[in-house]
VOVO-602368 format. One line per 5 residues: their letters; for each residue x, y, z of N, C-alpha, C. Coordinates in Angstrom, 2 decimals. Each point is the difference from the previous one (the first is absolute). Last residue first. Example, Ala and Ser with C-alpha at 12.3 -4.5 7.8 and 13.67 -1.06 7.14 Angstrom:
<marvexs>
SA = 12.85 -2.25 7.08 0.82 1.19 0.06 -0.77 1.09 0.73; 0.29 -5.72 -0.07 -0.89 1.19 0.00 0.90 1.20 0.00;
</marvexs>
This chain:
<marvexs>
GLRKA = -16.61 18.71 -30.58 -0.13 -0.68 -1.30 -0.44 -1.42 0.06; 0.71 3.76 3.36 0.97 -1.09 -0.04 -0.08 -0.82 -1.28; -3.07 3.60 0.75 1.36 0.55 0.04 1.06 -1.09 -0.10; -4.54 -1.24 0.37 0.26 0.62 -1.31 1.43 0.53 -0.07; -1.48 -1.71 4.09 0.12 -1.08 -0.96 0.32 0.55 -1.40;
VRKLD = -0.94 3.09 3.41 1.31 -0.61 0.19 0.21 -1.12 -1.00; -4.20 2.13 0.02 1.05 0.95 -0.39 1.39 -0.62 0.10; -3.72 -2.50 1.56 -0.02 0.13 -1.45 1.11 0.92 -0.50; -0.56 -0.52 4.77 0.46 -1.20 -0.69 0.05 0.16 -1.52; -1.41 3.03 3.82 1.11 0.33 -0.90 0.44 -1.18 -0.87;
RPFLR = -3.41 -0.15 3.50 -0.44 1.03 -0.96 1.06 0.32 -1.05; 0.87 -3.04 3.72 -0.86 -0.56 -1.05 -0.45 1.02 -1.05; 3.83 -0.64 3.66 -0.43 1.20 -0.72 -0.95 -0.40 -1.14; 1.74 -3.31 3.04 0.25 1.21 0.77 -0.60 1.26 -0.62; -0.45 -4.43 -2.01 -0.36 -0.14 1.41 0.14 1.31 0.78;
EVLTL = 1.26 -0.28 -4.62 -1.44 -0.28 0.11 -0.44 -0.07 1.46; 4.60 0.42 -0.97 -0.72 1.25 -0.29 -1.50 -0.21 0.18; 2.69 -3.82 0.38 0.24 0.91 1.11 -0.78 1.30 -0.19; 0.00 -2.98 -3.53 -0.81 -0.55 1.10 0.14 0.88 1.23; 2.75 0.99 -3.62 -1.38 0.42 -0.27 -0.96 -0.55 1.06;
FNLRL = 4.48 -1.35 0.21 -0.10 1.43 0.31 -1.42 0.49 -0.23; 0.96 -4.42 -1.18 0.05 0.15 1.45 -0.15 1.47 0.40; 0.37 -0.95 -4.57 -1.30 -0.46 0.53 -0.05 0.14 1.52; 4.10 0.97 -2.10 -1.00 1.00 -0.37 -1.37 -0.38 0.56; 3.42 -3.13 0.49 0.28 1.15 0.85 -1.03 1.10 -0.26;
MRHSS = -0.09 -3.77 -2.77 -0.51 -0.31 1.34 0.21 1.18 0.95; 1.75 0.44 -4.36 -1.47 -0.10 -0.06 -0.58 -0.26 1.39; 4.66 -0.09 -0.60 -0.51 1.38 -0.02 -1.52 0.01 -0.02; 2.88 -3.91 2.26 -0.66 0.28 -1.26 -0.55 1.42 0.05; 4.15 -0.79 2.99 -1.39 -0.45 -0.03 -0.52 0.25 -1.40;
VVHSM = 4.09 1.85 2.84 0.03 -1.34 -0.59 -1.40 -0.60 0.14; 1.46 5.36 -0.34 -0.53 -1.06 0.85 -0.03 -1.33 -0.75; 1.27 4.58 -1.59 1.01 -1.03 0.21 -0.52 -1.23 0.74; -2.52 4.13 -0.88 0.23 -0.73 -1.25 0.98 -1.15 0.15; -1.81 3.57 3.20 -0.32 -1.43 0.15 0.30 -0.83 -1.25;
ENEFR = 0.20 5.01 0.94 0.96 -0.71 0.84 -0.25 -1.51 0.12; -2.67 3.47 -2.55 1.40 0.42 -0.12 1.01 -0.86 0.74; -4.96 -0.68 -0.10 0.43 0.24 -1.38 1.52 0.21 -0.12; -1.96 -0.54 4.30 -0.26 -1.21 -0.78 0.55 0.17 -1.42; 0.11 3.71 2.83 1.04 -0.98 0.34 -0.20 -1.29 -0.77;
ALLTD = -3.26 3.33 -0.58 1.29 0.49 -0.49 1.12 -0.99 0.30; -4.32 -0.94 1.72 0.04 -0.12 -1.46 1.35 0.45 -0.55; -0.83 0.52 4.65 0.06 -1.42 -0.37 0.16 -0.17 -1.50; -0.68 4.35 1.58 1.33 -0.49 0.38 0.15 -1.46 -0.39; -4.22 1.96 -0.68 0.98 0.62 -0.89 1.42 -0.50 0.30;
LSLSV = -3.59 -1.29 2.83 -0.02 -0.71 -1.28 1.05 0.58 -0.95; 0.26 0.07 5.40 -0.24 0.87 -1.15 0.04 -0.83 -1.28; -1.27 -1.22 5.48 0.90 -0.17 -1.14 -0.40 0.93 -1.13; -0.69 -0.12 5.72 -0.56 0.19 -1.33 1.07 -0.09 -1.08; -0.25 -2.27 4.75 0.89 1.00 -0.61 -0.41 0.15 -1.45;
VGHMA = -2.83 -2.69 2.54 0.73 0.65 1.09 0.86 1.15 -0.52; -2.62 -2.83 -2.88 -0.94 0.50 1.00 0.67 0.77 1.12; 2.54 -2.19 -3.35 -0.68 1.14 -0.59 -1.01 0.62 0.97; 2.18 -4.03 1.21 0.93 1.12 0.00 -0.69 1.27 -0.49; -2.43 -3.96 -0.28 0.12 0.43 1.39 0.96 1.19 0.11;
EIAEL = -0.42 -2.04 -4.18 -1.24 0.71 0.34 0.05 0.52 1.43; 3.54 -2.72 -1.36 0.06 1.29 -0.70 -1.25 0.82 0.32; 0.15 -4.39 1.57 0.94 0.82 0.75 0.10 1.40 -0.62; -2.59 -3.16 -2.27 -0.65 0.37 1.26 0.91 0.89 0.84; 1.78 -1.84 -3.94 -0.98 1.05 -0.31 -0.75 0.46 1.26;
DHEDG = 3.00 -3.63 0.36 0.72 1.24 -0.26 -0.97 1.15 -0.26; -1.81 -4.29 0.50 0.57 0.42 1.28 0.74 1.34 -0.16; -1.63 -2.17 -3.90 -1.07 0.61 0.80 0.52 0.54 1.33; 3.56 -0.21 -3.93 -0.98 -0.96 0.49 -0.99 0.70 0.94; 4.00 1.78 -2.74 -1.40 0.31 -0.18 -0.99 -1.04 0.48;
RITKM = 5.07 0.97 -1.00 -0.60 -1.32 0.20 -1.51 0.08 -0.13; 2.13 4.06 -0.50 0.67 -0.92 -0.93 -0.59 -1.40 0.13; -1.19 3.60 2.96 -0.82 -0.16 -1.20 0.63 -0.99 -1.00; 2.21 1.43 4.02 -1.03 -0.99 0.29 -0.89 -0.27 -1.22; 3.31 3.34 -0.34 0.67 -1.28 0.26 -1.02 -1.10 0.25;
LVLDH = -1.59 4.39 -0.44 0.42 -0.55 -1.30 0.73 -1.33 0.17; -1.21 2.27 3.92 -1.20 -0.43 -0.72 0.37 -0.60 -1.35; 3.42 1.99 2.50 -0.42 -1.27 0.61 -1.23 -0.55 -0.71; 1.50 4.23 -1.31 0.94 -1.03 -0.42 -0.40 -1.36 0.56; -2.42 3.73 1.40 -0.32 -0.29 -1.40 0.92 -1.09 -0.56;
REPVR = 0.77 1.56 4.51 -1.27 -0.70 -0.16 -0.34 -0.34 -1.45; 5.09 0.20 1.55 -1.04 1.03 0.04 -1.31 -0.67 -0.46; 3.60 -3.30 2.01 -0.31 0.76 -1.21 -1.08 1.04 0.27; 3.11 -1.36 4.08 -1.03 -0.64 -0.82 -0.21 0.83 -1.26; 3.75 -0.94 4.45 -0.51 0.88 -1.04 -0.98 -0.81 -0.84;
IILRR = 2.65 -0.26 5.08 -0.91 -0.61 -0.97 -0.47 1.07 -0.96; 4.05 -0.96 3.75 -0.54 1.07 -0.84 -0.81 -0.66 -1.11; 2.03 -1.32 5.03 -0.61 -0.58 -1.20 -0.67 1.12 -0.78; 1.97 1.12 4.09 1.05 -0.60 -0.82 -0.53 -0.58 -1.31; -2.94 2.34 3.13 1.28 0.70 0.07 1.05 -0.55 -0.96;
LDPLA = -5.70 0.59 0.07 1.05 -1.01 0.10 1.35 0.71 -0.10; -4.03 2.40 -0.60 0.44 -0.12 1.39 1.05 -1.09 0.19; -2.37 1.01 -4.22 1.15 0.87 0.30 0.49 -0.07 1.44; -3.09 -2.68 -3.52 0.35 -0.26 1.40 1.22 0.83 0.44; -0.13 0.25 -5.01 -1.09 -0.57 0.80 0.53 -0.25 1.41;
RELRS = 1.46 3.24 -4.54 0.37 -0.69 1.24 -1.27 -0.47 0.70; 0.69 0.61 -5.47 -0.42 0.71 1.22 0.37 -0.83 1.22; 1.52 0.61 -5.70 -0.27 -0.82 1.19 -0.37 0.89 1.19; 1.26 1.02 -4.83 -1.22 0.49 0.68 -0.32 -0.80 1.27; 3.58 -0.91 -3.18 0.19 1.43 0.29 -1.17 0.57 0.80;
EFEWP = -0.01 -4.50 -1.62 0.94 0.14 1.11 0.27 1.47 0.35; -2.81 -1.32 -3.79 -0.63 -0.14 1.32 0.97 0.23 1.16; 0.14 0.25 -5.19 0.57 0.97 0.94 -0.47 -0.18 1.44; -1.44 -2.99 -3.73 1.43 0.32 -0.14 0.55 0.82 1.14; -4.23 -3.10 1.03 0.27 1.10 -0.93 1.48 0.37 0.04;
ADAVG = -0.87 -4.99 1.35 -0.44 1.31 0.47 0.21 1.04 -1.09; -0.09 -5.78 1.65 0.39 1.01 -0.97 -0.62 1.32 0.44; 1.05 -5.53 1.77 -0.53 1.35 0.22 0.53 0.92 -1.08; 0.44 -5.30 2.24 -0.46 0.63 -1.24 -0.60 1.35 0.35; 2.04 -2.46 3.41 0.52 -0.78 -1.12 -0.35 0.62 -1.34;
SKGFP = 0.73 2.62 4.78 -1.04 -0.56 -0.86 0.65 -0.73 -1.17; 2.37 0.65 4.81 -0.07 0.60 -1.33 -1.05 -0.73 -0.82; -0.73 -0.33 5.27 1.10 -0.16 -0.94 -0.27 0.66 -1.34; -2.49 -2.17 4.70 0.61 1.31 -0.25 1.15 -0.21 -0.97; -4.67 -2.56 2.66 1.10 -0.09 -0.96 0.48 1.40 -0.38;
VDIGT = -2.28 -1.06 4.77 -0.30 0.53 -1.33 1.21 -0.20 -0.92; -1.37 -1.36 4.84 0.89 -0.68 -0.93 -0.27 0.42 -1.44; -0.59 1.48 5.40 -0.60 0.35 -1.30 0.96 -0.50 -1.07; 0.89 -0.11 4.71 -0.85 -1.12 -0.40 -0.72 0.27 -1.32; 3.36 2.75 2.61 -1.41 0.38 -0.13 -0.93 -1.19 -0.25;
VRHAQ = 4.83 -0.54 0.57 -0.45 0.88 1.08 -1.50 0.25 -0.06; 2.23 -2.57 -3.46 0.03 -0.69 1.31 -0.63 0.85 1.10; 0.41 1.91 -4.31 -0.92 -1.15 -0.07 -0.07 -0.68 1.36; 3.18 3.35 -0.50 -1.35 0.56 0.17 -1.05 -1.10 -0.10; 4.47 -1.17 -0.88 -0.17 0.30 1.42 -1.39 0.55 0.27;
EVAAR = 1.13 -0.75 -4.47 -0.12 -1.28 0.72 -0.18 0.22 1.49; 0.84 3.78 -2.64 -1.32 -0.54 -0.32 -0.22 -1.32 0.75; 4.24 1.95 0.24 -0.96 0.78 0.80 -1.43 -0.49 -0.23; 3.42 -1.92 -2.62 0.16 -0.41 1.40 -0.99 0.74 0.90; 0.16 1.27 -4.54 -0.56 -1.35 0.12 0.09 -0.50 1.45;
LDDQV = 2.10 4.06 -1.10 -1.45 0.15 0.07 -0.67 -1.36 0.17; 4.62 -0.02 -0.59 -0.31 0.69 1.25 -1.50 0.19 0.18; 1.67 -1.95 -4.10 0.11 -0.87 1.18 -0.38 0.68 1.30; -2.22 1.92 -4.50 1.36 -0.37 0.38 -0.01 -0.77 1.32; -3.70 0.81 -4.04 0.11 -0.01 1.45 1.38 -0.53 0.37;
VTWTD = -1.71 2.74 -4.55 0.49 -1.28 0.51 0.13 0.12 1.51; -3.60 3.10 -2.55 1.42 -0.14 0.26 0.33 -1.41 0.49; -4.39 1.29 -0.72 0.61 0.24 -1.31 1.50 -0.28 0.10; -3.86 -2.36 3.19 0.92 1.12 -0.15 0.47 0.09 -1.45; -4.38 -2.15 3.23 0.85 -0.08 -1.19 0.88 1.24 -0.06;
VDRTA = -2.89 -2.74 3.78 0.62 1.31 -0.21 0.97 -0.19 -1.15; -4.75 -2.87 1.08 1.45 0.11 0.13 0.44 1.46 -0.06; -4.62 -1.54 -0.29 0.64 -1.28 0.28 1.47 0.12 0.33; -4.15 3.68 0.99 0.87 -0.48 -1.07 0.69 -1.29 0.43; -4.78 3.33 1.16 1.15 -0.78 0.45 0.79 -0.48 -1.21;
QQVGY = -3.11 4.52 0.34 0.02 -1.36 -0.54 1.28 -0.70 0.46; -1.16 4.67 0.67 -0.18 -0.92 1.12 -0.02 -1.46 -0.43; 2.26 4.91 -1.79 -0.81 -1.13 -0.44 -0.06 -1.01 1.15; 2.49 4.36 -0.22 -1.21 -0.20 0.78 -0.90 -1.14 -0.42; 4.54 1.58 -1.60 -1.16 0.60 -0.65 -1.33 -0.34 0.67;
HLAAA = 4.53 -1.56 1.36 0.14 1.43 -0.29 -1.28 0.66 -0.52; 0.57 -4.78 1.35 0.86 0.76 0.90 -0.04 1.50 -0.22; -2.49 -3.16 -2.77 -0.45 -0.08 1.39 0.81 0.92 0.91; 1.18 -0.44 -4.57 -1.34 0.59 0.07 -0.49 0.05 1.44; 4.04 -2.21 -0.85 0.17 1.44 -0.17 -1.34 0.71 0.12;
AGGIV = -0.06 -4.67 0.05 0.58 0.52 1.24 0.21 1.51 -0.09; -1.52 -2.39 -3.82 -1.03 0.20 1.01 0.53 0.54 1.31; 3.37 0.77 -3.97 -1.17 -0.87 0.09 -0.98 0.37 1.10; 5.30 1.16 0.51 -0.96 0.16 -1.08 -1.25 -0.84 0.30; 4.83 2.37 2.37 -1.11 -0.94 0.15 -1.02 0.31 -1.09;
IVDVQ = 5.48 0.95 0.95 -1.18 0.47 -0.74 -1.05 -1.10 0.09; 4.38 1.45 3.34 -0.70 -1.02 -0.77 -1.20 0.65 -0.70; 4.89 0.99 3.24 -1.05 0.51 -0.88 -0.62 -1.15 -0.77; 2.83 0.70 4.91 -0.21 -0.85 -1.18 -1.17 0.59 -0.78; 3.65 1.28 4.47 -1.06 0.36 -0.94 -0.02 -0.95 -1.20;
HTLAS = 1.83 -1.92 4.65 0.33 1.17 -0.82 -1.14 0.23 -0.99; -0.20 -3.52 3.11 1.04 0.76 0.70 0.43 1.24 -0.76; -4.84 -3.23 0.46 1.09 0.50 -0.83 1.00 0.79 0.84; -4.17 -1.83 1.68 1.05 -1.01 -0.14 1.19 0.47 -0.82; -3.99 2.65 0.68 0.69 -0.17 1.28 1.16 -0.99 -0.10;
DVAAL = -2.80 0.64 -3.79 0.73 1.23 0.28 0.82 -0.15 1.29; -2.99 -3.42 -1.05 1.15 -0.03 -0.92 0.88 1.20 0.28; -4.00 -0.08 2.29 0.93 -0.98 0.56 1.24 -0.16 -0.90; -3.46 2.71 -1.53 0.59 0.66 1.17 1.01 -0.94 0.67; -2.56 -1.73 -3.49 1.06 0.87 -0.51 0.65 0.82 1.12;
FRELD = -3.70 -2.82 1.09 1.11 -0.80 -0.49 1.17 0.90 -0.44; -4.02 2.07 1.18 0.63 -0.57 1.20 1.24 -0.81 -0.39; -2.63 1.70 -3.50 0.67 1.09 0.71 0.73 -0.52 1.25; -2.66 -3.02 -2.47 1.18 0.40 -0.77 0.78 1.09 0.73; -4.10 -1.35 1.84 1.02 -1.05 0.16 1.28 0.37 -0.75;
APPYL = -3.70 2.83 -0.53 0.51 0.11 1.37 1.07 -1.05 0.27; -2.35 -0.01 -4.26 0.99 1.07 0.18 0.58 0.08 1.41; -1.80 -4.81 -1.45 -0.57 1.36 -0.06 1.09 1.04 0.26; 0.35 -5.11 -2.11 0.49 0.86 1.07 -0.59 1.40 -0.15; -0.92 -5.61 -1.53 -0.06 1.42 -0.34 0.38 0.84 1.22;
KM = 1.18 -5.42 -1.76 -0.54 0.94 0.98 0.02 1.43 -0.53; -0.46 -4.57 -3.01 1.01 0.88 0.54 -0.66 1.04 0.91;
</marvexs>
């Protein structure tokens, strides 16, 4: 599957914006959110959304595919989970777009969303984010403890994925966090 760098995503989304006739709100998650709003230069395979892509947006996406030649898959993620309150903390990405209102999870929420799966590609993106927009271990830990109990995943695996994240970003704090999480 082809990878799309941030510049291609931005050009594609500008074309989507131009194709729309009215305002459309969409929540972008995953690697595209990291690339579009948090300065991650790692390319992504798609633009995953939290929201359902309605017909008007789907038509604009198809037109943008034709106009730009950038055939990036764009649609609702088949599997995604997030901290309980993440929608109250969404941030606007690409504010120069006029009709396409893109919101992304706040950086700590996005990191926790990517930690659920916890594969190497996700961890690399998280490390890249941390290098650009510093993450707070206290915020990550509080949200992990208070807003992630509903996640459809083995609690043991989720805990291990979180500890792997802590080990990579905050190695000096690993023992303290592991003890706190039990």
